[in-house]
C-alpha positions in Angstrom: 81.5 -49.4 -191.7 82.8 -51.3 -195.0 85.5 -54.2 -194.1 88.9 -52.7 -194.8 87.7 -48.9 -194.5 90.0 -46.7 -192.0 89.0 -45.7 -188.8 88.3 -41.9 -188.2 89.1 -40.1 -185.0 88.2 -36.6 -183.9 92.2 -35.5 -183.6 91.3 -32.3 -182.0 88.3 -29.3 -181.8 87.4 -26.0 -180.4 84.0 -23.6 -180.1 83.2 -20.1 -179.9 79.8 -19.6 -178.2 77.7 -17.9 -175.9 79.5 -20.3 -173.3 82.6 -18.7 -174.4 85.7 -20.2 -176.0 86.5 -24.2 -175.8 84.6 -27.3 -176.1 84.8 -27.8 -172.3 82.9 -24.5 -171.5 80.0 -25.0 -173.4 80.1 -28.9 -172.1 80.1 -27.1 -168.5 77.4 -24.7 -169.7 75.3 -27.5 -170.4 75.7 -29.5 -167.7 75.1 -26.5 -165.2 72.3 -25.0 -167.5 74.1 -21.5 -166.6 74.3 -19.0 -169.8 71.5 -16.7 -170.4 70.1 -14.8 -173.4 70.1 -11.5 -174.6 67.9 -9.5 -176.2 68.2 -8.2 -179.6 65.5 -5.5 -181.1 64.7 -4.8 -184.5 61.7 -3.5 -186.2 59.5 -5.6 -188.5 56.9 -3.9 -191.2 57.3 -1.2 -188.5 56.6 -2.9 -185.4 59.2 -2.9 -182.7 60.1 -6.7 -181.7 62.2 -8.1 -178.8 63.8 -12.1 -178.6 65.9 -13.3 -176.8 69.1 -14.2 -178.7 72.6 -16.2 -177.6 75.4 -14.0 -178.3 78.8 -14.7 -178.4 80.3 -12.4 -175.3 83.0 -9.8 -175.5 83.8 -7.4 -178.4 85.0 -9.1 -181.6 86.6 -8.1 -185.0 85.1 -9.1 -188.0 83.5 -12.5 -188.2 86.3 -14.2 -190.7 89.1 -13.0 -188.5 87.6 -14.5 -185.4 87.3 -17.9 -187.9 90.8 -17.7 -188.9 91.9 -17.5 -185.3 90.1 -20.5 -184.1 91.1 -22.6 -187.0 94.8 -21.9 -186.8 94.5 -23.0 -183.1 92.6 -26.0 -184.1 95.4 -26.9 -186.4 98.2 -26.3 -184.3 96.2 -28.7 -181.4 95.9 -31.4 -184.1 99.8 -31.8 -184.1 100.1 -32.9 -187.7 103.2 -31.8 -189.6 103.6 -29.6 -192.4 103.2 -31.6 -195.5 99.8 -32.9 -194.1 98.7 -29.9 -193.4 99.0 -28.5 -197.0 97.0 -31.8 -198.1 94.1 -31.0 -195.7 91.0 -31.0 -197.0 88.8 -28.3 -195.8 84.6 -29.2 -195.2 82.7 -25.9 -194.4 79.0 -26.2 -193.4 77.0 -22.8 -192.8 73.2 -21.8 -192.9 73.8 -17.9 -193.3 77.2 -18.0 -195.0 78.8 -14.6 -195.7 75.8 -12.8 -194.7 76.9 -12.0 -191.1 80.6 -10.7 -193.0 78.6 -9.0 -195.9 76.1 -6.6 -193.1 79.3 -5.8 -191.1 81.1 -4.8 -194.7 77.8 -2.9 -195.3 77.5 -0.9 -192.1 81.4 0.0 -192.5 80.2 1.1 -196.3 77.2 3.0 -195.4 79.3 4.9 -192.3 81.7 6.1 -194.9 79.0 7.0 -197.5 75.2 7.1 -196.8 74.9 5.9 -200.8 77.0 2.8 -200.8 75.6 -0.7 -202.5 73.9 -2.8 -200.1 76.1 -5.8 -200.9 78.7 -6.8 -203.7 79.1 -10.6 -204.8 77.0 -12.3 -202.6 78.8 -15.7 -202.1 78.1 -18.8 -199.8 81.3 -20.3 -199.8 83.2 -16.7 -199.0 84.5 -17.9 -195.9 85.8 -21.4 -197.2 87.7 -19.1 -200.1 89.2 -17.1 -197.2 90.3 -19.7 -194.8 91.4 -22.1 -198.0 93.8 -19.1 -198.9 94.7 -18.0 -195.4 96.0 -21.7 -194.1 97.5 -22.7 -197.7 95.7 -25.5 -197.9 95.9 -27.6 -201.2 93.0 -30.2 -200.6 89.7 -30.8 -201.8 87.7 -27.5 -200.9 84.0 -27.9 -200.1 81.3 -25.7 -198.9 77.9 -27.4 -197.7 74.8 -25.5 -197.3 71.7 -27.7 -196.1 70.2 -25.1 -193.9 70.6 -26.2 -190.0 72.4 -29.7 -191.3 75.3 -27.8 -193.1 77.6 -28.3 -190.6 76.5 -32.4 -190.1 76.8 -32.8 -193.2 80.1 -31.1 -193.9 81.3 -33.5 -190.8 79.9 -36.6 -192.3 81.4 -36.0 -195.8 84.6 -35.3 -194.2 84.6 -38.7 -192.5 83.6 -40.5 -195.9 86.6 -39.0 -197.3 89.0 -39.9 -194.8 87.3 -43.4 -194.1 87.9 -44.2 -197.9 91.3 -42.7 -198.1 90.7 -39.6 -200.4 92.2 -37.4 -197.9 94.6 -38.4 -194.7 92.7 -35.5 -192.7 89.9 -32.8 -192.8 89.4 -29.6 -191.5 85.9 -29.3 -190.8 84.1 -26.0 -190.1 80.4 -24.7 -188.9 79.8 -21.2 -188.6 76.9 -19.2 -187.6 77.7 -15.4 -186.7 74.7 -13.3 -185.9 73.0 -11.5 -188.7 69.6 -10.0 -189.0 68.5 -11.8 -192.3 68.1 -15.0 -190.2 66.6 -13.4 -187.1 64.3 -11.4 -188.8 63.5 -14.6 -190.9 62.5 -17.2 -188.1 60.5 -14.2 -186.8 58.5 -13.7 -190.1 58.1 -17.3 -190.2 56.9 -17.3 -186.4 59.0 -19.8 -185.4 61.0 -17.8 -182.8 60.0 -17.9 -179.6 59.5 -14.6 -177.6 60.5 -16.1 -174.0 62.1 -19.7 -173.4 63.4 -22.6 -175.8 61.2 -25.5 -174.4 62.2 -28.3 -177.0 59.9 -31.8 -176.3 57.6 -29.4 -174.2 53.9 -29.9 -174.2 53.8 -25.6 -174.0 57.1 -25.4 -176.6 56.5 -22.5 -179.0 59.6 -21.7 -181.1 63.7 -21.2 -181.6 65.9 -19.1 -179.8 68.4 -18.5 -182.0 72.1 -18.2 -181.4 75.8 -17.7 -183.1 78.6 -19.9 -182.8 81.8 -21.2 -184.5 83.1 -24.9 -184.2 86.2 -25.7 -186.3 87.6 -29.6 -185.9 90.5 -32.0 -187.6 89.3 -35.5 -188.1 92.3 -38.0 -188.9 93.0 -41.6 -190.3 95.1 -41.3 -186.9 93.9 -41.1 -183.2 94.7 -37.7 -180.9 98.2 -38.4 -179.4 96.4 -37.5 -175.6 93.1 -37.2 -174.3 89.9 -38.9 -175.1 90.0 -41.1 -178.3 86.2 -40.4 -180.2 85.9 -42.3 -183.5 83.6 -41.2 -186.1 81.9 -44.6 -186.8 79.2 -43.5 -189.8 76.4 -41.4 -190.4 73.5 -40.9 -192.7 72.1 -38.2 -194.8 68.8 -38.1 -196.8 66.6 -35.4 -198.1 62.9 -35.6 -197.2 60.8 -34.4 -199.8 57.3 -34.7 -198.8 57.2 -31.0 -197.5 59.8 -28.2 -197.8 59.2 -27.2 -194.0 57.2 -29.9 -192.0 59.6 -33.1 -191.3 58.2 -36.4 -191.6 58.9 -38.7 -188.3 59.1 -41.5 -191.0 62.0 -40.0 -193.0 63.8 -39.0 -189.7 63.6 -42.8 -189.0 65.1 -43.7 -192.3 67.5 -41.3 -191.8 68.9 -42.9 -188.4 68.5 -46.3 -189.9 70.8 -45.4 -192.4 73.4 -43.7 -189.8 73.1 -47.2 -188.0 73.9 -49.2 -191.0 76.9 -47.1 -192.4 77.9 -47.1 -188.6 78.0 -50.6 -188.4 76.1 -50.2 -185.4 72.4 -52.2 -183.8 70.0 -49.6 -182.5 70.5 -51.6 -178.7 73.9 -50.2 -179.1 73.0 -46.8 -178.4 74.0 -45.3 -175.6 72.7 -41.6 -175.7 71.1 -39.7 -178.0 72.0 -35.8 -178.9 68.9 -34.8 -180.6 68.0 -32.1 -182.8 65.1 -30.9 -180.9 64.5 -27.0 -181.8 61.5 -26.3 -179.9 59.0 -25.9 -182.7 56.0 -27.9 -182.4 56.0 -29.3 -186.1 60.1 -30.5 -185.6 60.0 -31.9 -182.2 56.9 -33.8 -182.8 58.9 -35.6 -185.5 61.6 -36.4 -183.9 60.6 -37.9 -181.4 58.1 -40.1 -183.2 61.0 -41.1 -185.2 62.6 -42.2 -182.7 60.2 -43.9 -181.2 60.1 -45.7 -184.7 63.5 -46.7 -184.8 64.1 -47.4 -181.1 60.5 -48.7 -180.2 59.0 -48.0 -176.5 62.9 -48.7 -174.9 64.4 -45.1 -176.6 68.1 -44.6 -175.0 68.9 -41.6 -172.8 68.2 -38.4 -175.3 68.4 -34.5 -174.7 68.7 -31.2 -176.7 71.3 -28.4 -175.8 69.8 -25.7 -177.9 68.3 -23.9 -174.8 71.5 -23.4 -173.4 73.6 -22.6 -176.5 71.0 -21.4 -178.7 70.2 -22.9 -182.2 73.0 -21.9 -184.0 71.5 -22.9 -187.5 74.4 -23.8 -190.0 76.9 -25.0 -187.2 74.8 -26.7 -184.7 76.2 -29.9 -186.5 80.0 -29.7 -185.4 79.2 -27.3 -182.2 77.0 -29.4 -180.5 78.4 -32.3 -181.7 81.7 -31.1 -179.9 80.1 -29.7 -176.9 78.1 -32.9 -176.3 81.2 -35.2 -176.6 82.7 -32.7 -174.0 79.8 -33.6 -171.4 80.4 -37.3 -172.1 83.9 -36.7 -171.2 82.8 -35.8 -167.5 80.5 -39.0 -167.7 77.7 -37.3 -167.4 74.6 -37.0 -170.4 73.2 -33.0 -169.5 69.2 -32.5 -169.1 67.1 -30.7 -171.2 66.8 -26.9 -169.6 63.2 -25.8 -169.5 61.5 -29.2 -170.0 58.7 -29.7 -167.6 55.6 -31.3 -169.1 55.7 -33.9 -171.5 53.5 -33.8 -174.7 51.4 -37.0 -174.7 51.7 -36.4 -179.0 55.3 -37.5 -179.0 54.9 -40.0 -176.0 58.8 -40.3 -175.2 60.7 -37.3 -172.9 64.0 -36.3 -172.7 65.9 -36.4 -169.5 65.3 -33.7 -166.5 68.1 -33.9 -165.1 71.8 -34.6 -165.6 72.4 -38.8 -166.3 75.4 -41.2 -165.6 76.8 -42.1 -169.4 77.5 -45.8 -169.4 79.4 -46.0 -172.5 78.4 -47.3 -175.9 78.0 -45.4 -179.6 76.4 -42.1 -179.4 73.8 -41.0 -182.1 73.8 -37.3 -182.9 70.5 -35.9 -184.7 70.5 -32.5 -186.8 67.7 -31.8 -189.1 67.0 -28.7 -191.5 64.7 -27.2 -193.6 64.0 -28.8 -196.7 64.0 -32.3 -195.5 68.0 -32.0 -195.1 68.4 -34.6 -192.5 71.5 -35.8 -190.9 72.5 -38.1 -188.3 75.7 -39.0 -186.7 77.0 -42.3 -184.8 80.4 -41.7 -182.4 82.3 -43.7 -180.3 84.3 -43.3 -177.7 87.4 -45.7 -177.4 87.5 -47.8 -174.4 83.3 -47.2 -173.8 
């Protein structure tokens, strides 16, 4: 972090995911490995398909309404005065954008008229536009859609905006609600597992998707109570070597950018939340990238996607809040379903919860198209 730059704090945050409502519920699920995926069904080229999917439990209304309720609760929890609320910037990250809402609206339209047109005015910034208006915000308004790193990049750009004095506070949002476009897309790419999510395991065979929403307020001022987490910085980098197969060298480069921006040396990192999707290419590249940065002394690392699902554009923020809540309980969660090390990767994630002894933590998020992002967080007093 540059001399004179303002510190940036996680002021408040909340999540909605397969583990339920709240970062505490998500953390407990990660530590106890207590969630269970549902089964979704669809037809692909006339062939019936069943896949596991981490769905948010309970009857819900339209996705936009769920998101607005979550955002209002987080803003209230941040305890920021009305004048600063209005000046707050909005940084929203999403992979599927408004597709879930479009599918919801289309189903209602078809129920009224079987000849209804499919989608009117598709717009990736739809959710941000509605949130911005409903919350009465007047600060900057950004939608970032960089595949699976969308919410991580939203958090990073918001951090830079607060750190450099462009805004005092920022509302950061990551969303990924259930939609058939994403489900069928990953199935068609042969990247969706039909059984178990096994990141870094020799037998890994694909992603298990899930839905989720996460909202956080980050601020120049620390929270008034509870643990104090600082966003030290991060790095974002587009790997142009291949559209879908990540490069270990470019992942290492992204991590080094994050460490430099945060002013943290590699040997200071106390824990790593890996991206860990469970695909052969991603886990191999991430593992080799970690070894390139940390050598033979890679800090304890894990991935929580086998518990919460791969929430795509939301995962960068959702997993940040869940992982921080795990560490607040003094433990780093294990990687669910990991059993057989892959000798090509050469390192293995935690197979049982481990004590967290403090220090800055690294959070990796990588997406299609080479959209890499890494973040560094630190809890005051640890």
